[in-house]
N, C-alpha and C positions, 0 to 999 in steps of 0.2 A: 555568535562565537562560532567556529567551526574546528573541528576536531576531525583527526585523519585516523584511523586504527586499521592494521592490517587486515587483510582479508584473503583466503587460499583461490576464492572466486574468480579468478583473473581474468576468464573469459567472459563474464557477465560483465564486470569493472570496463575494461575496453573498449569492448561495445557501448555502454550506454555514456563512455566518456566520449566516442568519437560521436555519437550522435544527441550528444548535449547541445550543441550549438544549433540546431535544426530540428529537433525534436517537435517542440509546437506545431511547429511548419506540417512536418509530417503524420503526426499523430494526434496531435491536440484536440483538432477541430471533431473528431471523431470519437473522444473520450468525455466532451465537455459534460455530455446528459448524466453520465454513467456516475461521471465526479459528483455532481449534483445531486444525484439519488441517493451515493453512501452519506453525503454530509448531509442529507436532509433525516436518514435513518440514524446517523451520530447524535445530533441534535446537541454540539456541543454549547456550552452554558460558561456566561461569565466566571472566573475563579477556577476553573477545571484546569487539570493538568494532563495535555495531551500528549500522545506519539502517534507521528505517521510514518509506516513503514513505506521506501519508497517513495519518497516525495517530491523526484524528478525537477523539474524547473520551478515548484514552488505554488502552482497554481492554488490545492488545496489547501497549502501551507497560510497564504495569503488569509483565507477565509477564517481560516482555525484563529489565527493571530486577533484578529478583528473579532471574534465569538467571543474568547477568551478574556480580552481585553488586560488593563494591566495588571491585575490579581493573578492572571492563570499563567501557565506556560505551555510551549509547544516544543517538542523534541521532534527532529526530523532523523529519521535514521535511513543511510542508502548508501550501498555499495560504489558509487560513481562520484569522486570527489567534481568532475566535471558537471555532472546533475547538479549536485551542493552550490557549486558557484554558480550556475543559473539561479537556483532559490535563493542565495545569499542577494544577487542583484534585484530580483524582484522585491524582497522583503525591503530592502535598503531605501525605499520610498514611504515605505507604512511605519504609521505612528507608532505602531506596537511594534515593530519589526526587532528589536533589539531582545525580544520576549522569546523569541524562538532559537533553541540553540540546535544547528545542525553537525552530524556525528558521522563521520564515514566509516562503517562497521559493518558486521554481518548480523543480517536478523537473525540467525540460527545463536548468535551468544549477544545479547543485547546487553549495553552497556549503562545499564539503569538499575536501580535496587529493586527490590521483589516488593509490591504493592505500592508502588508511587506514583501509579497515572490512573486517571480515572476513566480514562476511553484512548481506544487506541483504530486506527482509521490504514487500510490497505487496500488500495486503487488500481489493480491492475498490475501487482507486483507480485505476487505469490508464485504466478504463471510461469515464469523465469528462473526458478529454481528446481532443484531436482527433489524427488519425493523423500527422501530423507531430509533434506534441508527447512523442506515447507512444515513436514510434522514436527520439526525441532523449533522454527520459527515461531510457530501457534502455541505452543507450549512455551515458549519464553514469553509471547503476550501474556499468555494465562498468566505467567508467574509475575509480571510486571503490574496487572491490573490489581487493582482493589478489589475487595469483595465488592459482587452486585456491578461490576465496571460493566462498561461496555466495547464492542468490539464491530466495525462496520466493516466487510470485506464485498469489495468487488470481484469477480474473477471471472473468466471464457470456463464454459463446461462443455461437455460433449454436446455435439446437434445431431441430427437426422443423418446418418451417415452418407444418404445419397442427396443431402443438399447441394447445390452447386458451390454454394459458399464456402461449406465444410470440407467438400470433397479440394477445391482450389487452395483451403488452407493446409489441408494435410500435404499438398505436392509440394507447396513453398515449404513448410518444414523440414521435408525430405531431402530438397536440393539447395534451400538456405536457409540453415539452419540457425546463425547467428543473427537473423535478420528477422526471420518469423518465429521467434523464440519463444514464443509461449504457448504453453501445453494446456488443453482444455485440463479440470480439476474435478475430482469430486467431491465439491464444496462444503455440502452438508455432509458428507460422511466425516472429512476430516475437520471441520469443527468441533464437530460432539465427538470424534477420538482424542481429541485435546483437553474433550473436558469441558467443553461449552455450550449451553443450552441456546440454541437457536429462537428468538424469540419474533422477527418479522421478515421476511424474503420477499422480493419483488425480482422477475422474469424480463431481462432487457435483451437489447442486440447492438452489435456494432457492422456494419457494415454484412448485415446477416448470418456474425458467428453468433452463438446463444453466451449471454451473460447473467452471471445471479449477483445481485447485491443482496446481502445477507448482515441481518444485526445478531449481535449473538451476544450472552450474558457469561461472566464471569459466576461461579457459583458463591452463594452465601455461605459463611462458615454455619452447620450445623449446632 
C-alpha cells in the first residue's frame, strides 16, 4: 500500500524525487556498511511492527520485511513519492513485500498511532531536515514507540575541522546545498533531548566523513 500525504518541505521532496532513479548508483555503494550496522543494532525480530524513516529506494525495507515475516508489519515514511516508488519496485519481488505500508508524509508529523510500533530505524535521513524538524521527528518517534521500544539512528556527525574531507564537504554544502544537503548532527544530544536513552553507539565513516550509528530506547513507564 502506498499513500501520499502533503508536506511543506517541497525542496527536499523535489530533490529526492529527481535523484530517485539513480540514487543507488550515486550513493548506495557508500551507505551499505552504515545500513548493515544500523540493522544489526536494531535486531528486528519476527512479529514486530517496525517503522523506517526515509526508506529511500527500499534496501533496508527489504531486510525488515524478511525479519518480521508474516506476523509483523513494516511502515516506510518518506517525503519523496519517487523514492517510495523505487521502494515498492524493490519490494514487489519479496514474498512478504505486501506487509510493508509505504506512506508519503513528514517525519515531524507521523501518521501513526501512539505506542504502535516496536522499533524505528533512520539511516542517514535526519540530516536533510532543519533542526526544529529533527527535534520534532525524534519526539514523534518516541510517541509512536511502545514503552521500551528501540530506535536505531545512523547520522553524519561533526568531524575534525582540518580533515580534508570535512573541509571539502563544507565547501560543497556552501556552493551546492541541494546536492550536499546533509548537515552534521549532535546525534547523542538530539536523542537524549527527545527523551530516548542511548544503549549502544558505533563510530563509522563514509568517504572520510564521520558517522555515528546509535541504538536508543524509549523509557519504560514508572
